N, C-alpha and C positions, 0 to 999 in steps of 0.2 A: 559252787565255785571253789569252796574251801578244799574239796578233795583234790582238785587239779591245780590249785593256786601255786604259782612259782614266784620266786623273788630274784630280781636281777638288779645290778648296779651299773652305772656308766658315768663318765665324767664329761663335762663341758667347760669351756673357758668361763672364768668368773665374769667376764664382760658380757656374757650371754645370759646371766642369771635372770635379769628382768624380762628378757625375751621369752625364756622358758616359763617363768612364773606366769606370764600373761597367757601362755598356751596350755596351762594345766587343765583348765576346764574343757578345752577343745580336745585334748588328748584323751581325757577320760570319756568324753562323749563318743569319740570315733572308735576307740579300741577297748573301751570298758576295762581300763586298768587304773590303778591308784598310783599317783606320782607325787613324790615329795623330795625335798632336799635332805640328804642324810648327813651332811656336814654343816657345822655352824658357819655363819657368814664371816665371822672374824678369821677363822682358819682358812676359809676360801680366799679371803682378801690377801692373806699372807702368802699362800701357795699359788694363787692365780688359777686354781682348779676347783670347780664346784662338783661335788658328788651328788648323783641322783639315785633314788631308789624307786623301782617299779615293781608292783605286785599285780598279778593277774594270771590268766591262762598262758601257757607257754607259747602258743602260736601267736596270740595277740601281742605278747611281750616283744617278740621279734619285730613285728610291724611297728609297734610304738617306738622302739629304739631307733629303727630306720627313719621314722618320721622326725624324731628329735635331731638326728644327724642331718636330715635334709633341712631342718630349720636353722641349725647352728653352723654347720660346716657343709654346705652344698658343693658337690663336685661340678654340677652343671646348672646354669640358669639360662632359660630361653624365654622369649616372648612369642606368643601366638596371636596373629591378627585375625579378626573375623568381622563379619557384618554386624551392625548394631542390633538387628533383630534376634541374633543368637545369644545376646547377653543374658537374658532371663533364663534361657534353656540351660546354659552352662552354669549359671549361678545355682540353679536348683540341683544340678548334678555334682556340685563341688564336694559335698560330703562323701558321696560314693567314689569319686575320683581319688580323693586323698586316702580314704580307707582301703581302697583296692591297691593303690600303687605306692603308698607311703611317701608320696611327693607332696610338696607344699604348693598350693595353687592360690594365687591372689589375682584380683581384678583391679588394676590401677585405673582403668577407664571402661567405658561401655563397648569399646571396639578392640580390646586386647586383654590378654591374661598373661601372667608371669608364672612359669613353672620352675621350681628349683628342687634339687635333691641329687641323689646318685644318678649316674648315667642311665642305668636300666630303669629306674623309677621315672625319670623325666621322659624317656622314650615311650614307656607304656602310657603315661598320662597324656602325652601329646597325641599318641595314636587313638586313645579313647576320645579325646576332644574332637579330633578330626572326623571320627565316626559319627559324632553328634551333628556335625555341620554338613548339610546337604543343600547344594553340591559341596564337596569337600573344598575347603579353603587352603591355600598354600601358605606355609610359614614364611616370615620375613627373613629367616636365616635357613641355610641349607640343612637338611636332615643329616644327622651324623651317621655315616656308613664308613666302611673301610676306605682309606684314602686311595689305595690302588684301584678300587672299583670305580670311584668317582673319576679318577684321572683317566681310566680306560674309556669310560662313557664320554667324557669331554673330548678325548682324542677323536672319537667317532663323529663329533659334531653336535652332540646333544647338549642343550642348555641345562643349567642347574634346575630350572623350573620343571623341565620334562623329567629329569632324573629324580627329583623329589617326588613328583607325582607317581612315577613308577614304583619308587621305594615305599610310598604310602600304602600301596596295595599289597606289596610283598613282605614288608617289614625289613628291618635292617640286616637280618641274617639271611643273605641271599648269595647265590653263586653267580659267577660271571655269565654263564649261559642263560640262567633264569632271568637275570637283569636285562640282558640283550633282547630276549623274547618279549619281555614286558615293555621295553622301550619301543620296539617296533609296533606293538599294539597301541601304545599310548599315542605315538606320533600319527598313526593311521587314524585313530579316533579324533585327534585334534584337527587333522586335515579335513575329515568328513564334517565336523562341526562348523569349521570355518566356511567350507563350500556351501553347506546347507544354510548357514546364517546369512551369507552374502548373496544368496540367490534372490533375484528380483525379477519381476515380469519383464520379459524382453520387449524392447520397443518394436513397434510395427515396422517392418522393413520399408526402406525408402523405395518408392516406385521406380522401377527400372526405366531407363531411357526408352522412349517409345519411338518406333519407326513405322511409317505407313505400310500397310499391306500392299502387296502388288502381285499380280499374276505372273508366274514364271514364264508361261507360254500363253499368248493370247492372240486373237485376231487383231490385225492392224486397226488403228483408229480411223475415223473418217477422213483424216488428213493424209492418210497413206494412199499411195497410188494403187490402183487395182492390181491384184496379183502379187502384192507385196505383204510381208509379215514384218512387223517392227518389234524390236526388243527394247523396252524402256526400263529405266532404273539403273542407277549407278551400281557398279559391281561391289563397291564397299558397303552397300546397304544390305547385302545378302547376309542374313543372320541365321546360322545353323544351330539349332538347339542340341544339347547333349543327347546321346542315344537313349537315355532312360526316360526322356519326356515323351508324352504322347504327341502325335502330329495332329494339328488342326486341319481337317480336310475341307476343301472348298471346291465346288464344281468349276470346271473350266468352261470357257465360252464355246469350245469346239473340240474336235479330235486333236490328239497329240501328234504333231509331225515327228518324223524320225530324227529331227534335230533337237527335239525337246530335251532329251536327257543330256545331250552334249552341251546345250546352252545352260541348263540348270546346274550341271556339275562339270565345269571345264577342267582340263587336265593341268593347267598352269596359268600363271598370270598373263602370259601372252595370248592364251586362247580365250580370255574373258572378252565377250563382245562389247563393242563400244556403245555408248548411249546413242540410240537411234540407228543401231545396226540393222541393215535390211538384207533380205535374201530373196531371190526370185521366187515368185509364187508357184511357178511350175515345179520347182524343186520341192517346195513344201507340199504340194498337192500329191506328189508321188508317195508320201508317207502313208503308213497304215492308219486306219481309223480305229484299230483295236487299242485298247488301253490296258493298264495293269488289271489283272483279274484279282478277285479276292484271294488273299494269301493267308496262310496259317499264322496264328498269333506268334508262334515261335520264330517266324521269319523276320519279324520286325521288333522283337523285344530284346533288349540288351541283356547280357548276363546279369543275373541277380534280380531282375524285375519280375513281378508276378505275371503269369500268362494272361490273367484277366485284364491287365492294363494295356494289352495290345489293341491297336486300332487298325483293322485291316483296310487295305486299299481296295475300295469297291469299284466296280465298273462305272466309268463316267466320272471318276474322281482322280485327282493326282495330289501328291503331297504339297501342302502349303504351310509354311512355317509360321509359328506364332510371332506376333509383333513385339514381344518382350525379349530383352536381351538376356541370354543365359547368365546365371551367376558365375559360370566358368569363364566368362569373357570379361575382359577389362573394358574401361570406357573407350579405349581407342580401337576396340574391335578385335584385339588380339586375345589369344587364349592365355589365361593366367599361367605364368611360368613357362610359356612356350612362345615367346614373342617372335622367334625366328621361324616358326612353322607357318606355311602359307595356308590359306583357306582351302585350296584344292587338295593339298596333302592331308589335311584333317578329314575332308570328305572321303577320300580314298581309303584312309586308314580305318574309318568307321565302317565303310562298306566291307572291307576285307575282314574286319573283326566280326561283322555280322555273318558273313559267309562262313567263316571259321566256326562260329558258334552253331550254325545250322548243321554243318557236316558232323562236327564232333558230338553235338547234342543227339543226333540220330543213333550214335553208337554207344551212348552212355548206359543203355539198359544192360549191356554185358559187362560193365566195368564197376558195378557196385559191390562186388564181392571183395572180401579182405585179401583173397589170394592175388589180386592185381595190384595191391598196394606195395610200394617200395619199402625196403628196410630203412629204418631211421637210426642214424648214428649221432649221438648228442655229445657236444663238447661240454662236459659237466662243469668244469671250472669256469668256462666263459659264461655259461648260463647262470651259475651261482653268483659270480661277482657282478653280473649285470643286475640281477634281482636285488643284490645288496648295495646297489648304487656305487660300486667300486670301493666301498668302505669296509665291507666285511663279506665273508663267504656264506651266502644264504642257501642252505640246502633245500629250503622250501621252494626256491625257484626251480630246482631240478624236478621236484615232485610235480609242480604245476605244468612244466613242459611235458613230462611223461604222461600225465593225466590227459593233456590235450590230445596227444596222438592216440592214446588208448580209446578215447571217446570216438575218434574217427574210425576205429576198427583195426588199427595197426597192431600186428602181433610181434613183429621183429623189431624190437626197440633195444638199443644198446647205449649205455651211458658210460663214458670213460672218465675216471677221476684218479688223480695221483694218490698212491697209497699213504703218503705222508699226511693227507687230510684226515686220517684216522686219529692223529695226535690231538691232544686236548687243546682247546682254544687258548690263545695267548693274546695279550694286548696288542702286540705287533702283527699277529696273524689271527684275527678274530673269526670265529666260525659259529654259526647258529644251527640249532635243530639237527645235530650231528646224527641222531638216531635214524633219520630218514635214509642216510647212506647205507646203513646196515640193513634196513628193511628192504630197500631196493636190491641190495646184493642177495638177500635171501630169496627174493622173487626171481632172480636170474636176469635182472635188467641192468644192474650196475656192475662194472668191472673196474677193479683197482689196478692201475698200471704200476709196475715195479719201482721201488725206491728203497735205498738202504743208507746206513750211516757207517762211515769208515773213519776212525779216529776223530769222532765228533763232527765230521764233514758229511753233509747229506749228498748222496749221489742219486739223481732223479732221472729216470728215463723220459724221453721226449714223448709226452702223451699225444701230441698232435699227430705224430707219425702213426700211432695206433689208429687214430680216428680216420685219417685219410686212407690208410691201407685197407681197413675193413670196408669202408664205403666203396672203394674202387673194386674190391673183389666181389662184393655182394650187389653191386649196382644200386647202392643205397644213397640216401640223401643225408647231407651233413648239416646239422643244426648248430650254427655258430655265427658270431659277428666278427670272427677272425678272417683275414683274407688268405692266410696260408701261402704267402708269396714265396717263402723259402722252399716249401715242399713242392709247389707247382713247377719249380725249375728242375727238380730232380728227375721227374718221370713224366712221360707224355700222358700216360693213363691217369696219373694223379692230377696232371694239369687239366685234363678233361673233366675230372670229378670236381675240381675246385671251380672251374669256369661254368659248368652246366648243372651241377647238383648241389651247390652251396645255398642253403636256405637261411636267410638272416631273419631276425625277429626283434620284437620290442616288448618291454614290460610296462604296463600302465597300472601301477600299484601291484595287485596280485593277479592282474589279467595278462595272460600270455597271448600275444598277437603276432600273426604272420601276414606278410603282404599278399594281396590277391594276384600280383604279377611278379613272381620271384625273379624272373629274368628280364623285366622291363615290359614296356607297353606292347612290344611286338612279339613277346614270348607267350608261352602257354599260361593258362590260369593256374591257381594253386592246386585245384583238384587234379588236373592233368599232370602237373609237375610231380605230384606225389604218387602217380601210378607208374607201374612198370609195363613194359611191352607184353603183349599177348597176341595170339592168333586173331582174336576178334577185335582187339584194339591195339594196333602196333604203337610202338613208342614214337611220340610226336617229336619232330625236329624242333629244338628250341629256337632256331633262327627263322623258321617259316620261310617267307618269300625272300628274306635276306640271305638265305643259305647260298654259299658259293660253290657247293659240290655238284649242283645240277642233278642229273639223273643218277650219278654215282653215289649220292647221299644214301646212307644205309638206314635212315630214319624215315618215318611216315610223314608225308606232306599232305595235309587235307586238301590243298588247292589242286593237287594232281589226282585226287580220288575220283573214281567214275561217278559217284554221287554228286560231287562238285561240278563235274563237267555237265551232267544232265540238268542240274539246277541252273547253271549259267545258260544252257541252251534254252530252257523254258523261259527265262527272263528275256533273252534276245528275241525269241519267237513272239513274246507278248509285246515287245517294242516294235519290231519290224513287220510282223505278220508275214504275208506272202511276198512282200516286196524284196526280201532277201532270201535266197535259197538256204535250206538247212545245211547243205554241203558247205556253202560259204561260211556259215556260222561255225560249223565244226572245225573247218580249216583255220579260222581265226583263233579259236580256242586252243587248238593243238600247236599253232605257231607261237602262241604266247600263253603257256599254261598258268602263269602266275598273275596274269592281268585280271583286273576286276571287271565286272559287267560294264561299268562306265567306260573304261578304257577300250574294251572290246567293241562297244557300240560306237565310240568315236572312230576307231580304226575302220569299222565297216562303213561308216559315213564317208570317211576319206576315200575309201576304195570306190564306193558308189559315185562319188563326185567326179572321179576321173573319167567315167564313161558317159 
């Protein structure tokens, strides 16, 4: 030690003489230096300054001097709170903490410690203490970081607790972008912990209101006059399950008359038969004895349900609905959210949806190639702000959106972003993960729209115009939650793009979600919406049967397809058998090509009743 020994002096206030004298032993223990007063006490009293002499290695002398300054003239004093079980752990680590950081650490109680010294020493000691605490405990006072950084995070809605937790992981020397990224991860972690901690076993569902089963069509009871068929059961008791549920099949007492379908699925409220409604037996006897033949699973399975869940209609059976009320129905028998829709309209809509699925499903084999997929034009700013909860510009949202379409096989993807988004993030215009924009630009996916500054004033081109124009020219889909009302008024072709090819979305955390019915319940599903026309799979009219163009419509209508006509004819033959000629069935279909099988059967029954 003699070869490298150095000597240094420093001064402290005379009032601190006793404090330093009591710490001589500890200073020597921690830093292996010799400490003594180099000036007599009498002179120190007169001058108010006490001189100290330190001898030891040069490196340890610097730490010892810093420790004495922390003891006598601390720049910062903070208290750290912790659980009582950590007291012994921190007490054992006290020597290492003080030796490493030159801060003074004291334990006034078993649940807190006091750290004093220079700002850097206190910060280091606090960080080391928090590393010892598992899980890390938050301090009672905010961590010291640059005021503008804390103000920036607070403006975004983050609490001091969340900010401190993020800074604990990064340290106080952080940039604005790094802090924002860590805040996002911290809040996501907190949300996950809260949802996981609050999850409890769900209570068993309350049994649904039970209704008695009844046969839709049955032979008249013994009280009915001979040759008569009675329809019993109030119309309001008809409970139709959603299309994805299996049908409970129950054998009928006899053959299905040709009025069976009409009675089970009336066209409107006026056509619902009254309780005790009777019809002449000779009319019923003219009906066919044939019933529905076994159908393919795809014929009765709704979109999205596995084919194995299908329950075919076997000969001698007819659909009989479950006696439990569907969860889609409210207690008053109405569809949730659709109280103004009648039961008959729901039935017809479901039948038409089923028919649509059958015809379109038969053509899907030729539509799975990426060449049939529409180009995708993404409103980058709209997507980024949505993912950032309208608080900051999250470039990660754009990446999630692009990845979703890439996984589906889309090759033509274009993202438009204003070029001023290349600028560094500012508190009033925060932006995160900016490098994603440059990566997508290098991949040829992202395009920056022009903008410039003139005399300090930014001139920005309207990026929405680029988006709609490209989508209109390429027959592409626009991904945005904007309605583009101003642009729809400028050009009829742009209006068609906005009305028929605007795809809205939602973010659930980092999950990018699209609706299964982008144009509503009567429009095509998402898969068909994202396909473009081809010789094997023409472009489907988004309005289907509600189209007002008739035969002049330039889009494909599944209900007018020859496959649809043949399928309707098969069902009508299964219902009527030989009692109605095939020519009459074909004429009924051609007279009303958009009618469902139910409507066609009712029309034929009306026609037969006139003769």
